[in-house]
N, C-alpha and C positions, 0 to 999 in steps of 0.2 A: 274263841278259849273262853272261858271263864274261869279263873284260880279259885278256889275255894278259900284259901288264906293267903297272906301274904308269903307263909314259907313255903306254900305249893310254887306261889309265883316264881319266889328266889329258885327253888328246884328247877323248876320248868326253864328258866333263865339259864341256870348253869348248864344244863343239858344241850340248849341249845349253843352254848358258848365252848361246851366239850364236842359237839358236834360237827360246829366249826373247825375248830382246831384236827380233830383226826380227819377231815374232809382236806382242808390245805394241806395237810403235810402227806398225803397220801399224792400231791401233786410235784411232777419234775420242776425242778427250778424256772426252767422257760415256761411251761403251764402256768405255773406261778402271777409270772407278769408278762404274761402273752393273754389276748383279747378273750372275754367273756363277756359276747352281746360289746354295750357300750363299754366295759369296764374291763379291766383283768381282777382275778380272785386278787391282787393283794390290793385294789380299789376297794372292793368287799369288805377284804377286814380295814382297811383306814374307815371309811364308814360306819363300821359299826363301832369303831372304837369313838369316834366323835358320837355317835347317837345315844350311846351307854352314858357318856358326857352332858348331851344336851335335855336327855332326860329327868336327871337329876336338878339341873338348872328350870326348867321346862314344869316339873313336880313342884317347885319350890315356888316358882309363882304361878301357878294354879291354886296353890294353899293360900296365896294371898288374894286370889279372885282375879287373877291378872291372866292373861290372853297367853301363854307361853310363846317365847320371843321366837320358835324354831317356826312358828305359824304364820308369820307376819310375811308376807311375801315370797312363798317357799320357791315359787315355780310351778311348773305344771308335776303332777307326783314326785313334790318338792326338789324338783332337779337342780337347782338354784343352792338349795341347803347341801344336798348329797356333794354337789361339787363343789362347795365350801370345805366340808367334812374331808374328801378326800385329797384334796390338796393341802390339808392344814396337816396331815399326817402323810408325809411322803415318802420315810422310807420303804426302801426297796426290801431291806432285811425282813426275811420272813420270822426267824426268831426273836428279834426285837418287837415285830409287830406284832405277834400273837400275845409276846409277854405285855406289853401296851394296852393291847384287848383283854386280855385275863384281869390285868388293874383294873380298867373302867368298868368290866364288869363287876366286881368286887365290891369298887367304889358304887356304884349303881345299888347291889346287894345290901351292901350294910346302909344307905339312907334309907331303903323300904324297910330294912328292919327297926328305922330310926321312929317309923310311922306310927302312930296306932292306928286300927281297921277303920276307925271312922274315918282321919284323912286321908287313908287309902283308898277306900272303898265307896266314899259316899261321894255324889255332886260335888263342883268346886263352885258351882253358877257360870262357870265360861262353856260357853256352846261353841263345838268345831265341829264345820259343815253341819250347824241347826242342830247339832244332837250336844246334849249336856255332857259334860268328860271327867271321868272319875282318872284319879293315877294309876288304877289299877285297869284302866280300858285300855289307859296309852302304854303301858307296860306290855299288856296284852298283843296291840301293835309291833311293839321290838319285838317278842319274841314271834309272833308269828312272821314277820322280816328275818330275825337269825335261821327259822327251817325253811323260809324261800329259797335261801342264797347257800345253806348246805346244799339243797337237792341241786341247786345251778352248778355246784361245784362236784357234787359229785358226779354230775353227767359228764361234766367237761373231764374229768380224770378217767371214766369211764370211754373213752374218744382218745383220748392222747395215750 
């Protein structure tokens, strides 16, 4: 995904947030709290709440030329980080969790709006998995994660 501007990326993020909300709201309460692979849809929303916040803090570190905290010993496929996030947001109240999710997405969007095009799009000098990283790139990864999880939840809704 290669967003053309910060505002385009923010719109893509907003669309991901809306897609997750619609998919989650289509689930029964049992399905929301029931298994979906190693997680539940509740866990997925908690995970996204946390990543929205982590990307703000991690982006601030990238701007300082520092390795983002979440990428230090993240576990395979960020399993350690994700386990912390799921535990950090333990609510099982769907309305409460979705509200927190939208709040953190708004915070991330406002953070992105505070950046110059250069801060957002230029290399930070930090290497992740051998590749120079931009804030733009990391947020695009988050948007891709939103779409991935939306498909998972929609598939669950179809089968339940």
